[in-house]
Structures are given as C-alpha cells and as structure tokens.
C-alpha beads as a LAMMPS data file, in Angstrom:
LAMMPS data file: protein, C-alpha beads

92 atoms
91 bonds

1 atom types
1 bond types

-500.0 500.0 xlo xhi
-500.0 500.0 ylo yhi
-500.0 500.0 zlo zhi

Masses

1 110.0

Atoms # bond

1 1 1 6.401 15.399 -44.755
2 1 1 7.143 18.069 -42.179
3 1 1 5.560 17.899 -38.783
4 1 1 4.188 20.861 -36.923
5 1 1 5.172 20.955 -33.246
6 1 1 1.585 21.761 -32.219
7 1 1 0.151 18.758 -34.136
8 1 1 -0.385 15.857 -31.722
9 1 1 -2.943 13.903 -33.748
10 1 1 -0.398 11.832 -35.657
11 1 1 1.059 9.841 -32.788
12 1 1 3.448 7.757 -34.869
13 1 1 5.422 10.909 -35.674
14 1 1 5.890 11.593 -31.972
15 1 1 6.574 8.143 -30.548
16 1 1 10.220 8.981 -29.815
17 1 1 9.626 12.466 -28.395
18 1 1 10.374 12.898 -24.710
19 1 1 7.224 13.558 -22.717
20 1 1 7.100 15.414 -19.396
21 1 1 6.414 13.425 -16.282
22 1 1 7.795 10.451 -14.475
23 1 1 8.996 7.635 -16.738
24 1 1 7.445 4.199 -16.445
25 1 1 9.685 2.176 -14.135
26 1 1 7.854 -1.140 -14.055
27 1 1 6.708 -2.964 -17.199
28 1 1 3.874 -4.748 -15.353
29 1 1 0.338 -3.343 -15.083
30 1 1 -0.549 -1.786 -11.720
31 1 1 -2.963 -4.578 -10.713
32 1 1 -0.261 -7.206 -11.193
33 1 1 2.261 -5.070 -9.305
34 1 1 -0.140 -4.902 -6.344
35 1 1 -0.633 -8.684 -6.364
36 1 1 3.116 -9.294 -6.418
37 1 1 3.728 -6.737 -3.655
38 1 1 1.030 -8.326 -1.481
39 1 1 2.466 -11.814 -2.062
40 1 1 5.935 -10.582 -1.114
41 1 1 4.568 -8.883 2.016
42 1 1 2.865 -12.105 3.104
43 1 1 6.126 -14.008 2.559
44 1 1 8.037 -11.468 4.690
45 1 1 5.397 -11.719 7.429
46 1 1 5.560 -15.514 7.363
47 1 1 9.368 -15.429 7.592
48 1 1 9.058 -13.169 10.673
49 1 1 6.617 -15.629 12.250
50 1 1 3.589 -13.359 11.952
51 1 1 0.059 -14.681 11.431
52 1 1 -2.800 -12.763 9.863
53 1 1 -5.939 -12.089 11.935
54 1 1 -8.991 -10.286 10.577
55 1 1 -12.047 -9.031 12.421
56 1 1 -14.717 -6.388 11.998
57 1 1 -15.270 -3.535 14.439
58 1 1 -17.642 -0.590 14.603
59 1 1 -16.583 2.655 12.986
60 1 1 -16.406 4.316 16.428
61 1 1 -13.968 1.703 17.735
62 1 1 -11.986 1.892 14.503
63 1 1 -11.640 5.663 14.831
64 1 1 -10.727 5.390 18.519
65 1 1 -7.980 2.870 17.662
66 1 1 -6.684 5.154 14.903
67 1 1 -6.612 8.152 17.246
68 1 1 -4.878 6.240 20.037
69 1 1 -2.299 4.781 17.649
70 1 1 -1.587 8.236 16.225
71 1 1 -1.161 9.698 19.727
72 1 1 1.381 6.989 20.556
73 1 1 3.158 7.254 17.165
74 1 1 2.591 3.619 16.249
75 1 1 0.603 1.642 13.750
76 1 1 -2.920 0.524 14.533
77 1 1 -1.780 -3.082 14.149
78 1 1 0.966 -2.649 16.758
79 1 1 -1.484 -0.977 19.130
80 1 1 -4.015 -3.799 18.804
81 1 1 -1.252 -6.347 19.424
82 1 1 -0.192 -4.541 22.615
83 1 1 -3.791 -4.320 23.850
84 1 1 -4.321 -8.041 23.241
85 1 1 -1.041 -8.964 24.944
86 1 1 -1.947 -6.855 27.993
87 1 1 -5.384 -8.454 28.178
88 1 1 -3.891 -11.957 27.958
89 1 1 -1.294 -11.122 30.632
90 1 1 -3.971 -10.004 33.103
91 1 1 -6.026 -13.126 32.431
92 1 1 -3.227 -15.464 33.575

Bonds

1 1 1 2
2 1 2 3
3 1 3 4
4 1 4 5
5 1 5 6
6 1 6 7
7 1 7 8
8 1 8 9
9 1 9 10
10 1 10 11
11 1 11 12
12 1 12 13
13 1 13 14
14 1 14 15
15 1 15 16
16 1 16 17
17 1 17 18
18 1 18 19
19 1 19 20
20 1 20 21
21 1 21 22
22 1 22 23
23 1 23 24
24 1 24 25
25 1 25 26
26 1 26 27
27 1 27 28
28 1 28 29
29 1 29 30
30 1 30 31
31 1 31 32
32 1 32 33
33 1 33 34
34 1 34 35
35 1 35 36
36 1 36 37
37 1 37 38
38 1 38 39
39 1 39 40
40 1 40 41
41 1 41 42
42 1 42 43
43 1 43 44
44 1 44 45
45 1 45 46
46 1 46 47
47 1 47 48
48 1 48 49
49 1 49 50
50 1 50 51
51 1 51 52
52 1 52 53
53 1 53 54
54 1 54 55
55 1 55 56
56 1 56 57
57 1 57 58
58 1 58 59
59 1 59 60
60 1 60 61
61 1 61 62
62 1 62 63
63 1 63 64
64 1 64 65
65 1 65 66
66 1 66 67
67 1 67 68
68 1 68 69
69 1 69 70
70 1 70 71
71 1 71 72
72 1 72 73
73 1 73 74
74 1 74 75
75 1 75 76
76 1 76 77
77 1 77 78
78 1 78 79
79 1 79 80
80 1 80 81
81 1 81 82
82 1 82 83
83 1 83 84
84 1 84 85
85 1 85 86
86 1 86 87
87 1 87 88
88 1 88 89
89 1 89 90
90 1 90 91
91 1 91 92
C-alpha cells in the first residue's frame, strides 16, 4: 500500500518519519522532572548550609522588593537576606 505524503491519519505509517521541532531529551514526564529538580535543588541548598524560610507579604511590598532587587542586579532572595542581616546588625 502506497502512502500519500499529505495523509497524516494513519500514524503507524509515519512513526519513523522525522518531525520538526526539538527532540525529546528526557524520558520522564514533566511533573516528575520538576519534582526531581526541586529535590536536587534542596539537596544543593542543604549542602551549602542554607535553610528555607517562607513568609507572606502584601503585593505592594512584594513589588517593591522585586523593583529594588532588579535595580541592584540581584535576586529578591539575596536582597531580603541582606536587609535581614543589616537589621540584625543594628539590633546588636
């Protein structure tokens, strides 16, 4: 049976055709990749002696922190750490 190049309804005839686009590089589903990446990040942080701290702030404060961090070319996390260190230093 001949196949027409425009016919894409019979997928089994085209399973070995090269398709445009980026090839799949990881056999795991995306959700599992994200879990593994997060686990690895936490391990790296732990090895560097970092501890995780979470807190909620208003959207205005969040935006102000983002803007200030962008102005100083640093991450928001690094900026918050500096602010906390400065506050602790003045308290002593």
